[in-house]
C-alpha positions in Angstrom: 52.3 64.8 143.9 55.5 65.9 142.1 58.9 64.3 141.8 62.1 66.0 143.1 64.4 66.7 140.1 67.5 65.9 142.3 66.6 62.7 144.1 63.5 61.6 142.3 61.4 61.4 145.5 57.7 61.7 145.0 56.5 64.0 147.8 53.2 65.8 148.6 55.1 68.8 150.0 57.4 69.3 147.0 58.0 72.9 146.1 58.8 74.9 142.9 61.6 77.4 142.4 61.5 79.6 139.3 64.8 80.9 138.0 65.2 82.7 134.7 62.0 81.3 133.3 62.8 77.7 134.3 60.7 75.9 137.0 62.5 73.4 139.2 60.8 71.0 141.6 62.4 69.8 144.9 61.4 67.9 148.0 63.9 69.7 150.3 66.2 72.6 150.5 69.1 70.2 150.5 68.2 68.9 147.0 67.7 72.5 145.8 71.1 73.5 147.0 72.7 70.4 145.4 71.3 71.3 142.0 71.2 75.1 142.0 73.8 76.6 144.3 77.0 77.9 142.6 80.2 76.0 143.5 83.3 77.5 144.9 85.9 77.7 142.0 88.6 76.6 144.5 87.2 74.0 146.9 84.0 73.1 145.0 81.6 73.4 148.0 78.1 74.7 147.3 77.8 78.4 148.2 74.6 78.9 150.1 75.6 82.3 151.6 76.8 85.5 150.0 80.2 84.2 148.9 82.6 86.2 146.8 82.3 86.9 143.1 85.6 87.9 141.3 86.9 87.5 137.8 83.7 85.8 136.7 84.1 83.1 139.3 82.4 82.4 142.7 84.2 81.6 145.9 82.9 80.5 149.3 85.4 82.7 151.2 88.3 85.1 150.8 90.8 82.3 151.5 89.6 80.3 148.5 89.6 83.5 146.4 93.2 84.2 147.4 94.3 80.6 146.7 92.9 81.2 143.1 94.9 84.4 142.7 92.3 87.0 143.8 94.4 88.9 146.3 92.2 92.0 147.0 89.5 90.3 149.0 88.9 89.7 152.7 86.3 88.0 154.9 85.6 91.0 157.1 86.2 94.7 157.3 89.2 96.1 159.1 88.5 96.4 162.9 90.8 99.3 163.5 92.7 97.9 166.4 90.1 96.0 168.3 91.2 92.7 169.8 90.2 89.4 168.0 87.2 87.4 169.5 
């Protein structure tokens, strides 16, 4: 059994993630996200989706990017006149 590098739990179903030649061991996706996910440069939440990369920084959404001075981003493509959901 292996130990999770985030929480230290010894778990028989621990898994390995290999990134850039480094092997990480975790007992849950939650721990893997805590250690490996990039953080939003504005609000600091872990980015577990696509996010936005601008000016060598990562943002969780267009709002956070704009708050950090990146004005030319948006969360969705223009809808060309359709009504909002």
